[in-house]
N, C-alpha and C positions, 0 to 999 in steps of 0.2 A: 450270297450276293443277290442284290435286287436288280430288276430289269431297268434299263434306261428309257427315257422318253423317246417316242418316235418323232422323226422329222416329218411332220405332216405336209409341209410345203413340198419336199422332195417326192413324197409318195403321191400327192395330188398331181404334180407335174407328170409323173409316169402314168398315172391313171388316165389323164387327158390324152396322152400319147396313145395308149392302148385303145381308147374309145375312138380316136381319129383313125387309127389303123383298121379297126373293125368297121367303121363307116365306109372306108375305102373298099374293104373286102366284101361288104354286103352286095355290091354291084354284081359280083360273080355268083352269088348264092342262088339266083333264079335262072342262071344259064344251065344248059345241058353241058355235059362233058365235051361233046362234039363242038358246040359253039365256043366253049372256053378254049379249046385247043386250036381253033381257027386262027387266032391271032397270038403269036408268041409273046407279044407285050403283055397279054393277060397273065401269063405264067410269071413273067418278070415282076410285074406290079404285085401280084399276089404273094410271090415268094418274099419280096422285100417287106411288104406289110406284115406278113406272118412272122418273119424272122425278127423284125424290130419290135413287134408286139410281145413276142416271147422274151426278147432281151429285157424289155421293160418289166414284164412279170418277174423275171429272175432278179432284176435290180431291186424291185420292191421286196421280194422275199429275202434277198441278201441283207438288205437294210434292216428288216425286222429281226432277222436272226442275229445281226450284229449287236442288237440291244438285249439279247438273252445270253447271259453268261454260260459258257460251256457248249455253245451250239454253233461253232464255226464250221461251215461246210468245207469239204476238201475238194469238191468239184461242183459244177453247175447242177448235175443230176442229184446231188445231195440236198439242194435247197428245198425243193418241194417235199422231199421225204422228211426232212427235219421240221418243216412247217406242219406237216400232217402229224408227226410224232408229238409236237407241242400243241396239237389240237387248234391250230390257227387256220388250217385249210383242210378240206376233206381229202381223203386218200385218193379219190378218183382223179384229182387234178395233178397227180404226180407225173403222169405221162407227158405233160407239157415240156419238161426238161429233156426228155428223150427226143422229142421232135426238134427241139433247138439244137441238141448235139448232132443229130443226123443232118440237119440243114447246114451246120457249121463244118463238119468233118467229111460228109459224104455228098456235098452239094453237087458234085459232078454225076452222081447216080440218081438224083431225085428227078422224077418225071412229072409232067403236068398232072397226070391222073392222081398222083399222091397228094399234091397241093390241093387239087380240086376236092379230094375226099376230106381233107382236113377242113376246108371251107364248108362243105356240106354237112359234116358230122360233128365238128368240134368248135365252131365259133361260139356256141353257147358256153363252153368251158371258160372262155375269156370273160364273158358277161358274168358268169357265176363268180369267177375270181374277183372281178372288180366290185361286185356286190359284197363279198366277204370282207374285202379290204376297206370299203367305205364304212361298213358296220364297225370295224375295228377302230377306224378314225373317229367315229361318233362316240364310241364308248371303249377307250383303250383299257380301262380298269377291268372290264369284263373278262379279259384274257391275261390280266396281271401286269399291264403296263401302267405307269403313272400318268395322270393328266399333266398337261404342261404346267 
């Protein structure tokens, strides 16, 4: 079975959303943890932007996998693993789904320091993800997808 075409419009909408979320999160990257924790709204804003960016990442991944026969994920955590297995994304981006699951199911246990750490150490993962996806959209044949 051959792969189906990607819905570029859907993917581009999600990429814009990710980039907007990253733009919002950038304001916190220059703050110290102490300054970040001074205002609880910082935590709320950062949490929302991280969570929705992660959802958009997984929406894109799910869409791409839906176009590859035999690669239906059973859970959100499977999405980046299957993308890495199909050589669509690098293995190091697999952690993103774990962050999303933790934010969804253990939201009551997540503290501001954890969100701050993701902002300081992992925003580049989102940038790398968007770069990979943009390259796929420019040349879908490179990874086995048909052009439109």
